[in-house]
N, C-alpha and C positions, 0 to 999 in steps of 0.2 A: 216406697223409697221416701225417706224423710229428707229434710233439707240438708243435713250434714253429709249423708251418703251421696246426695246429688252433687254437692260441692267437691267431695273427694273424687267422685267418678269424673267430673268435669276436669278437675286438676290433673288426674292421671291421663285422661285423653289428650289434654293440652301438652302435657309433658312428653307423651309418646309422639305426638305430632312434631313437637320441637326436636326431639331426638332423631326422628326420621328425616326431618328437614336438614338438620346439622349433618347427618350421615350422608345424605344425598349431595349436599354442598361439598363435603370432604371428598367424595368420590369424583365429582366433576372436576374439582381442582387437582386431584391426584392424577387424573388421566389427561388433563389439558395443561399441566404444568410444563413449562419450558425448562429444560435442563441447562446447566451452565455450558456444557459442550455444544449444545444447539445454539446458544447465544454466541459462543466463540466462532462457530462455523458460519453463522449469519454475518458476523463482523468481518470474517475473512472473505466471504463471498461479496460483501459490500465493497471491500477494498479492491478486490480483483475486478469488480464491475467498474469501479471508478478508474482504475488503471487502464482497463480496456477502452473506456470512453475517451480517455486522454490520448491513447494510442490511435484510436479512430480519428479524433480531431486532428492530430498531427499528420496522419496519412492523408486526410482530406485537404489540409493546407498544402502539403507537399504536392499532391496531385493538381491542385489549382495552380500552384506556381509553375509546375512542369508544363501544364496545359498552356499557360500564358507564354512560357518560353517557346514551346513548339509552335504556337500560333504566330508569334513574332517571327520565328525562323521561317515558317511557311510563307508569311507575307513578304519577307525579304527575298526569299527564293523566287516567288512569283514575280516580284518587281524586277529581279535580275533576269528572269526568263523573258519578261516583256521587253526589257531593254535589249537583250540579246536578239530577240526576234525582230525588233525594229532595226537593229544594226544589220542583221542578215538581209532584211528586206531592202535596206538602202544599198548594201553591197551588191545584191542581185541587180538592182536598178542601174547602179553604176557600171557593173559588168555588161549589162545589156546595152547601155549607151556606148561603152567602149567598143563592143562588137559591131554595133551599127556604124560607129565612126571608122573603125578599121575596114569594114566592108565598103564604106563609101570611098575611103582613100584607095583601097585596092581596085575598085571598079573605075574610079575616076581619074 
């Protein structure tokens, strides 16, 4: 094999390697290419996710407000209950004093 044949053989081998590399690259891009419909679907899913997150945030805010309202109402009810119980206790004591007074007046 002389020098010219060696150069041609090397050039052919390099060209074949280049062609195989280009074809492999084309195949990879062909199978991994994202279609326009896929991009549209991803955009739609992104929008739906964003809307779902906003709805979730609104629900959390509503629940926090409702919890605060119910906690306030519970505290007011407990305060009213405590006041009622105190009033009942005082009324029982007063009734007991009145019974004792009436019994003393009846006996004496």
